[in-house]
MARPA-835174 format. One record per atom (N, C-alpha, C): x negated, y negated, z; residue in one letter. Coordinates in steps of 0.1 Angstrom, whole numbers, padded with zeros to 4 digits, always signed. Layout:
XYZA...
// end
This chain:
+0025-0639-0174M+0023-0631-0162M+0029-0623-0157M+0044-0631-0153P+0053-0619-0149P+0057-0610-0157P+0058-0608-0171I+0062-0599-0182I+0050-0590-0178I+0038-0591-0180Y+0030-0579-0178Y+0031-0571-0165Y+0031-0581-0156F+0032-0577-0140F+0044-0563-0144F+0057-0571-0146F+0069-0560-0147F+0067-0547-0155F+0060-0550-0167V+0057-0537-0175V+0046-0529-0170V+0038-0535-0162L+0031-0527-0151L+0037-0517-0143L+0048-0526-0135V+0055-0517-0124V+0065-0509-0133V+0068-0507-0144L+0075-0496-0151L+0066-0486-0157L+0057-0488-0162V+0046-0478-0164V+0044-0473-0151V+0041-0474-0141I+0037-0467-0128I+0049-0461-0123I+0060-0467-0123I+0071-0460-0122I+0075-0446-0131I+0072-0451-0144F+0075-0438-0153F+0063-0427-0152F+0051-0430-0150L+0043-0419-0147L+0042-0410-0131L+0050-0416-0125A+0055-0414-0112A+0063-0403-0111A+0075-0407-0120M+0084-0395-0126M+0080-0388-0134M+0070-0388-0142A+0066-0379-0153A+0057-0371-0149A+0048-0373-0142I+0036-0365-0137I+0038-0356-0124I+0041-0342-0125K+0043-0336-0111K+0029-0328-0109K+0027-0322-0100I+0014-0313-0096I+0021-0304-0090I+0019-0289-0092L+0023-0278-0088L+0011-0273-0082L+0010-0266-0070N+0002-0259-0065N-0001-0245-0067N-0010-0239-0067E-0013-0221-0070E-0002-0214-0068E+0003-0217-0056Y+0016-0206-0052Y+0029-0213-0055Y+0028-0221-0065E+0042-0229-0067E+0043-0225-0083E+0056-0224-0087R+0061-0224-0100R+0073-0232-0102R+0073-0241-0114G+0084-0249-0116G+0095-0248-0127G+0108-0245-0127V+0118-0242-0135V+0123-0255-0141V+0119-0258-0152I+0123-0272-0158I+0136-0270-0166I+0148-0280-0162F+0157-0284-0170F+0158-0294-0177F+0160-0294-0194R+0164-0304-0201R+0180-0308-0204R+0186-0317-0200L+0198-0319-0202L+0205-0307-0199L+0202-0300-0187G+0213-0290-0182G+0207-0277-0187G+0197-0276-0196R+0194-0264-0204R+0179-0260-0200R+0178-0248-0196V+0161-0243-0190V+0155-0243-0203V+0142-0248-0197L+0131-0252-0208L+0121-0243-0207L+0120-0231-0217G+0112-0221-0218G+0114-0212-0204G+0099-0209-0202R+0095-0199-0188R+0090-0209-0178R+0089-0204-0167A+0083-0210-0153A+0070-0217-0156A+0069-0232-0152K+0055-0237-0154K+0047-0236-0142K+0034-0239-0144G+0026-0242-0136G+0016-0229-0133G+0006-0228-0124P+0002-0244-0114P-0006-0252-0124P-0006-0264-0115G-0014-0273-0120G-0007-0289-0126G-0008-0293-0138L-0004-0307-0142L+0007-0303-0152L+0021-0311-0147I+0032-0307-0153I+0037-0323-0160I+0040-0326-0170I+0049-0337-0176I+0062-0335-0177I+0071-0344-0173L+0084-0342-0173L+0089-0357-0182L+0100-0354-0190I+0105-0367-0193I+0116-0374-0180I+0115-0385-0177P+0122-0390-0167P+0137-0391-0173P+0145-0386-0162I+0161-0390-0165I+0167-0376-0174I+0157-0373-0184I+0162-0360-0190I+0157-0346-0186I+0145-0345-0178D+0139-0336-0175D+0142-0333-0159D+0144-0322-0153R+0147-0321-0141R+0138-0307-0137R+0131-0309-0126M+0123-0295-0122M+0126-0290-0110M+0126-0274-0107V+0131-0273-0092V+0118-0263-0092V+0111-0267-0078K+0100-0259-0074K+0106-0246-0070K+0098-0234-0070V+0097-0222-0063V+0085-0218-0057V+0085-0214-0044S+0074-0208-0040S+0071-0195-0040S+0058-0190-0044L+0058-0178-0046L+0053-0169-0033L+0049-0175-0023R+0045-0168-0011R+0054-0161-0004R+0050-0152+0005T+0061-0142+0013T+0063-0149+0022T+0080-0145+0022V+0089-0154+0032V+0088-0144+0043V+0087-0146+0056V+0092-0138+0069V+0106-0143+0073V+0114-0136+0072H+0128-0141+0075H+0133-0130+0086H+0135-0137+0097D+0141-0134+0111D+0158-0131+0113D+0159-0114+0112V+0172-0114+0111V+0179-0117+0126V+0191-0125+0128P+0196-0125+0139P+0202-0113+0147P+0206-0112+0159P+0210-0098+0166P+0223-0095+0158P+0222-0083+0155Q+0237-0081+0151Q+0242-0069+0162Q+0256-0071+0161D+0260-0061+0169D+0267-0049+0162D+0260-0035+0166V+0262-0023+0156V+0267-0014+0164V+0275-0004+0157I+0281+0009+0166I+0275+0019+0160I+0267+0027+0163T+0259+0039+0159T+0271+0048+0156T+0267+0059+0149R+0276+0072+0140R+0278+0080+0155R+0274+0079+0166D+0275+0086+0181D+0284+0078+0188D+0288+0065+0183N+0296+0056+0192N+0289+0050+0201N+0280+0044+0201V+0270+0036+0210V+0272+0021+0203V+0274+0012+0212S+0274-0005+0209S+0262-0003+0213S+0254-0012+0202I+0242-0018+0207I+0239-0031+0198I+0228-0040+0201K+0225-0053+0193K+0210-0049+0185K+0208-0056+0176V+0196-0049+0168V+0192-0061+0162V+0178-0067+0160N+0174-0076+0153N+0162-0068+0144N+0159-0078+0134A+0148-0075+0125A+0143-0085+0119A+0133-0082+0114V+0118-0090+0102V+0121-0085+0089V+0125-0093+0077V+0125-0091+0065V+0111-0098+0061V+0101-0091+0052Y+0095-0097+0045Y+0096-0096+0029Y+0098-0108+0023F+0099-0109+0007F+0093-0120+0001F+0092-0119-0012R+0086-0131-0022R+0094-0131-0033R+0095-0140-0041V+0098-0145-0054V+0089-0137-0065V+0091-0130-0072I+0083-0126-0084I+0088-0129-0098I+0101-0134-0100D+0106-0141-0110D+0113-0152-0107D+0105-0165-0111P+0111-0181-0104P+0124-0180-0113P+0126-0177-0127M+0137-0180-0135M+0149-0170-0128M+0144-0160-0126K+0158-0152-0120K+0164-0157-0109K+0151-0161-0100A+0154-0167-0086A+0165-0180-0085A+0163-0188-0099I+0168-0201-0098I+0182-0199-0106I+0183-0191-0116L+0193-0192-0126L+0204-0178-0123L+0203-0169-0114D+0209-0156-0112D+0216-0161-0100D+0211-0167-0091V+0218-0167-0077V+0217-0180-0071V+0228-0184-0066E+0227-0199-0060E+0217-0201-0050E+0216-0195-0039N+0205-0199-0028N+0196-0188-0026N+0188-0183-0032F+0181-0169-0028F+0177-0168-0016F+0176-0176-0009L+0170-0177+0005L+0184-0173+0015L+0190-0177+0012Y+0206-0178+0021Y+0213-0164+0017Y+0212-0162+0003A+0218-0147+0000A+0208-0138+0002A+0196-0139+0006T+0188-0125+0011T+0193-0122+0025T+0192-0138+0033S+0194-0136+0046S+0207-0126+0049S+0219-0131+0042Q+0231-0127+0044Q+0233-0109+0044Q+0223-0106+0030L+0223-0091+0025L+0217-0086+0035L+0206-0091+0041S+0198-0085+0054S+0205-0081+0063S+0213-0090+0067Q+0223-0089+0077Q+0235-0076+0077Q+0239-0075+0067T+0247-0066+0060T+0244-0054+0059T+0234-0050+0051T+0225-0038+0054T+0219-0034+0066T+0217-0044+0076L+0212-0037+0088L+0223-0031+0094L+0236-0039+0094R+0248-0030+0100R+0252-0019+0096R+0253-0018+0082S+0257-0006+0076S+0249+0008+0078S+0235+0003+0077V+0225+0013+0077V+0225+0020+0091V+0223+0010+0102L+0221+0016+0116L+0234+0020+0121L+0248+0017+0116G+0257+0025+0117G+0263+0037+0112G+0252+0042+0102Q+0254+0055+0101Q+0244+0065+0105Q+0236+0059+0114A+0226+0066+0120A+0230+0067+0136A+0223+0079+0143E+0226+0084+0158E+0213+0075+0165E+0220+0072+0177L+0207+0064+0187L+0197+0072+0186L+0195+0084+0190D+0184+0091+0192D+0173+0089+0177D+0182+0091+0166D+0172+0087+0153D+0165+0073+0150D+0176+0066+0159L+0173+0049+0158L+0158+0047+0167L+0158+0052+0179L+0151+0052+0186L+0135+0062+0184L+0137+0072+0180S+0125+0079+0175S+0122+0081+0161S+0130+0077+0152H+0125+0078+0138H+0124+0062+0131H+0122+0053+0139R+0123+0042+0133R+0118+0040+0120R+0107+0043+0118E+0103+0039+0106E+0110+0045+0094E+0116+0057+0095K+0123+0062+0082K+0135+0054+0080K+0139+0046+0093I+0153+0037+0089I+0144+0024+0083I+0134+0016+0086N+0129+0007+0082N+0126+0011+0064N+0119+0024+0064E+0119+0024+0047E+0134+0027+0040E+0143+0030+0049R+0155+0030+0042R+0161+0013+0038R+0161+0009+0050L+0165-0006+0046L+0157-0013+0037L+0145-0011+0037Q+0136-0019+0026Q+0139-0010+0012Q+0143+0002+0010E+0145+0006-0004E+0160-0002-0006E+0169-0003+0002I+0184-0006+0000I+0182-0022-0005I+0173-0032+0003L+0173-0045+0000L+0165-0048-0014L+0157-0038-0014D+0148-0041-0029D+0157-0038-0039D+0164-0029-0040M+0175-0025-0052M+0182-0035-0055M+0188-0044-0041H+0199-0054-0044H+0195-0066-0048H+0179-0070-0045T+0176-0082-0048T+0165-0082-0060T+0165-0070-0067E+0157-0072-0078E+0162-0079-0090E+0175-0078-0091P+0182-0088-0103P+0178-0101-0100P+0178-0106-0086W+0173-0120-0083W+0160-0123-0085W+0152-0114-0090G+0137-0118-0093G+0131-0119-0078G+0134-0107-0068I+0129-0111-0053I+0121-0098-0050I+0112-0095-0045K+0105-0082-0041K+0105-0083-0024K+0114-0072-0021V+0112-0070-0003V+0103-0059+0000V+0092-0065+0005S+0081-0057+0007S+0080-0048+0023S+0085-0050+0029N+0088-0046+0044N+0099-0051+0052N+0108-0041+0061V+0114-0043+0072V+0113-0038+0082V+0113-0046+0092E+0113-0040+0105E+0118-0041+0117E+0125-0031+0122V+0135-0034+0130V+0128-0037+0145V+0134-0049+0152K+0122-0055+0163K+0127-0047+0175K+0137-0051+0179N+0144-0047+0192N+0155-0040+0191N+0160-0032+0199V+0173-0024+0204V+0177-0024+0218V+0188-0034+0218D+0193-0036+0232D+0202-0026+0233D+0203-0019+0245L+0211-0008+0247L+0221-0015+0261L+0233-0009+0263P+0241-0011+0274P+0232-0007+0286P+0235-0010+0298Q+0228-0006+0311Q+0230+0009+0314Q+0245+0011+0313E+0247+0028+0315E+0240+0035+0304E+0237+0030+0293M+0229+0039+0284M+0213+0039+0290M+0209+0027+0293Q+0197+0027+0296Q+0192+0039+0307Q+0203+0037+0316R+0201+0045+0330R+0201+0057+0325R+0210+0064+0315A+0214+0076+0311A+0202+0082+0306A+0193+0074+0298I+0182+0077+0288I+0166+0078+0299I+0171+0068+0309A+0157+0069+0321A+0161+0085+0329A+0172+0087+0331R+0175+0102+0338R+0170+0113+0326R+0172+0112+0316Q+0170+0122+0305Q+0156+0123+0307Q+0147+0113+0302A+0132+0112+0306A+0129+0121+0317A+0132+0112+0329E+0129+0120+0339E+0132+0135+0339E+0140+0140+0338A+0142+0155+0334A+0136+0160+0325A+0129+0157+0313E+0124+0160+0306E+0107+0160+0314E+0103+0150+0319R+0091+0152+0327R+0088+0162+0335R+0099+0165+0343E+0098+0175+0353E+0099+0191+0346E+0106+0189+0335R+0107+0203+0331R+0093+0204+0325R+0088+0196+0319R+0074+0200+0313R+0064+0200+0325R+0064+0193+0335A+0056+0197+0347A+0058+0213+0350A+0071+0216+0351K+0073+0230+0355K+0066+0240+0347K+0070+0237+0335V+0063+0246+0323V+0048+0247+0324V+0039+0235+0329I+0027+0237+0328I+0022+0245+0342I+0031+0243+0352S+0027+0251+0363S+0028+0264+0362S+0038+0268+0356A+0040+0282+0354A+0029+0286+0344A+0028+0282+0332E+0014+0284+0322E+0000+0285+0332E-0002+0277+0343G-0015+0277+0351G-0012+0291+0363G+0000+0294+0365E+0000+0304+0375E+0000+0316+0367E+0003+0318+0355Y+0005+0329+0347Y-0012+0334+0343Y-0017+0322+0338Q-0033+0325+0332Q-0039+0327+0346Q-0039+0323+0361A-0045+0325+0372A-0042+0340+0374A-0031+0342+0372A-0027+0360+0375A-0033+0368+0363A-0035+0365+0353Q-0041+0371+0345Q-0056+0371+0346Q-0062+0362+0352K-0077+0362+0353K-0079+0369+0365K-0071+0370+0372L-0071+0379+0388L-0072+0394+0383L-0060+0397+0375F-0058+0409+0373F-0071+0415+0365F-0080+0410+0356E-0088+0412+0349E-0101+0414+0358E-0101+0406+0367A-0112+0404+0379A-0114+0418+0388A-0098+0421+0390S-0095+0433+0398S-0099+0445+0390S-0096+0444+0379D-0099+0458+0372D-0116+0458+0370D-0120+0448+0367I-0139+0449+0365I-0142+0454+0379I-0138+0449+0391L-0143+0454+0404L-0138+0465+0407L-0127+0472+0402S-0127+0486+0407S-0132+0495+0398S-0135+0492+0389R-0146+0504+0379R-0158+0501+0382R-0164+0489+0390N-0177+0489+0394N-0179+0485+0411N-0179+0495+0418P-0177+0492+0432P-0193+0482+0436P-0202+0483+0432M-0212+0477+0433M-0211+0462+0432M-0203+0458+0422A-0199+0445+0419A-0190+0439+0429A-0182+0447+0437L-0175+0442+0447L-0184+0442+0458L-0193+0446+0464Q-0203+0447+0472Q-0208+0434+0473Q-0213+0431+0460L-0222+0417+0458L-0212+0407+0458L-0198+0407+0455R-0190+0395+0458R-0188+0393+0474R-0185+0406+0480Y-0187+0400+0496Y-0197+0394+0503Y-0211+0402+0498L-0224+0396+0502L-0223+0381+0498L-0218+0376+0488T-0218+0362+0482T-0211+0355+0488T-0199+0361+0492T-0189+0353+0501T-0195+0349+0517T-0201+0359+0519L-0205+0357+0533L-0215+0344+0531L-0226+0345+0525V-0235+0336+0521V-0230+0321+0521V-0219+0320+0513E-0210+0308+0513E-0204+0304+0527E-0197+0315+0532I-0191+0310+0547I-0202+0303+0553I-0212+0312+0557S-0225+0308+0566S-0229+0296+0564S-0229+0293+0550A-0237+0278+0546A-0229+0266+0551A-0218+0268+0553E-0206+0258+0554E-0207+0253+0569E-0206+0264+0578K-0203+0258+0592K-0210+0269+0600K-0216+0265+0613N-0216+0273+0625N-0210+0281+0631N-0201+0287+0629S-0189+0293+0635S-0189+0310+0635S-0184+0315+0646T-0181+0331+0644T-0169+0334+0632T-0173+0345+0627I-0166+0348+0615I-0163+0362+0613I-0154+0364+0613I-0147+0381+0615I-0147+0386+0598I-0154+0392+0596F-0153+0394+0582F-0150+0409+0577F-0143+0417+0570P-0142+0431+0571P-0152+0436+0560P-0161+0444+0564L-0171+0451+0555L-0165+0463+0544L-0171+0464+0535P-0164+0476+0528P-0170+0488+0533P-0164+0498+0532I-0166+0513+0538I-0179+0519+0529I-0179+0514+0517D-0192+0520+0508D-0203+0515+0515D-0202+0502+0520L-0214+0496+0521L-0221+0501+0536L-0212+0507+0544I-0219+0512+0558I-0219+0528+0557I-0213+0531+0550K-0211+0547+0546K-0223+0554+0548K-0235+0547+0543A-0249+0555+0543A-0253+0555+0560A-0252+0547+0567F-0254+0546+0581F-0247+0555+0587F-0236+0553+0585T-0224+0566+0595T-0230+0579+0590T-0232+0581+0578E-0236+0598+0577E-0249+0601+0582E-0260+0590+0586K-0272+0591+0591K-0270+0595+0606K-0261+0589+0611M-0255+0588+0629M-0250+0601+0630M-0243+0605+0620I-0236+0619+0622I-0248+0631+0622I-0254+0629+0608D-0264+0638+0609D-0272+0640+0623D-0279+0630+0629K-0287+0632+0641K-0282+0638+0652K-0263+0635+0652T-0258+0640+0664T-0258+0658+0662T
// end
């Protein structure tokens, strides 16, 4: 009985060491006596030879890596702090294990150095107003360098740009001056359009005296409808010319 029990325990331990199950998003790189065994295995059931085989699991899911804040001096000599987020995933598990010691750490360090290098070549205005182009440039460079490791960088986003206090005040003053300039331009355009319309209206009234008289009468009606008060309103000469001529004829 003890011998059978001992054998049963050995069989259970052997099966526990030999049978591995990989999820759908996992792949396994198997080493047999130090040599890689074929291509990456998985997903599903994997049979290993205990002691002889060793398996390294690799996840194929997208990794979201937060790049810590980096001190950067832009091309126009402005000192800023910038952080970013990098989205990447393993597309070739064999290269990710064989060609680089720790692909997560290597990608993290490459992201930090690339961020400082690219932003150091850009001016502050470009960094603030053309961030999408900078993100695309960062993604292209990182993807080019991580491709030999079997890693695909899908996206890079610059998150925060921390400016010095004096630079923030200067940008605020610049923005305020820009808003005042736009307000003055809009006001000037409004006055120009109003003057143009008045000129067109005066030209029409000068060519049609009856239109001017109707305008006088309309204005009188509008004023009389608002308040009951005495209003002195100059009448056009043409309106009372007929009455004056009759008075002169009678005399």
